[in-house]
C-alpha positions in Angstrom: -76.7 47.1 93.6 -72.9 46.8 93.4 -72.9 45.4 97.0 -75.2 42.7 96.1 -73.1 41.8 93.0 -69.9 41.6 95.0 -71.7 39.5 97.7 -72.9 37.0 95.1 -69.4 36.7 93.4 -67.9 36.0 96.7 -70.4 33.2 97.5 -69.6 31.4 94.1 -67.1 28.4 94.5 -65.3 29.0 91.3 -63.4 25.6 91.8 -66.4 23.7 91.6 -66.9 21.9 88.1 -70.3 20.4 89.0 -72.7 20.6 86.1 -69.9 21.3 83.4 -70.5 18.0 81.6 -74.2 18.6 81.5 -73.5 22.0 80.0 -71.0 20.8 77.5 -73.4 18.0 76.5 -76.2 20.6 76.0 -74.0 22.8 73.9 -72.9 19.9 71.6 -76.7 18.9 71.2 -77.5 22.6 70.2 -74.6 22.5 67.7 -75.7 19.2 66.3 -79.3 20.6 65.9 -78.2 23.7 64.3 -76.0 21.8 61.7 -79.1 19.5 61.1 -81.2 22.4 60.5 -78.9 24.1 58.1 -78.6 20.8 56.1 -82.4 20.5 55.9 -82.7 24.2 54.9 -80.0 23.7 52.1 -81.6 20.5 50.9 -85.2 21.9 50.6 -84.3 25.2 49.0 -82.1 26.3 46.2 -80.0 23.6 44.5 -79.7 21.2 47.4 -82.7 19.2 46.4 -81.3 18.8 42.9 -77.9 18.0 44.2 -79.3 15.1 46.5 -81.5 13.8 43.7 -78.6 13.6 41.3 -76.3 11.9 43.9 -79.0 9.4 44.7 -79.5 8.7 41.0 -75.8 8.1 40.5 -75.7 5.8 43.5 -78.6 3.7 42.3 -77.3 3.6 38.6 -73.9 2.4 39.9 -75.6 -0.3 42.0 -77.7 -1.5 39.2 -74.8 -1.5 36.8 -72.9 -3.9 39.1 -75.7 -6.2 39.4 
């Protein structure tokens, strides 16, 4: 088993950056999805819904006061 591992390590071209941008792009998308899910979870449970509702009401009230 150790010999196979060493053989595979020797065959890898560690200087080749091919595919790195794709990997970084995928990780950024995963991080953005995680943040989105956390925001949705916060907004739908606990005080998140009330906070968003209060913010929306204040914005609408501010707009209607100026018109």
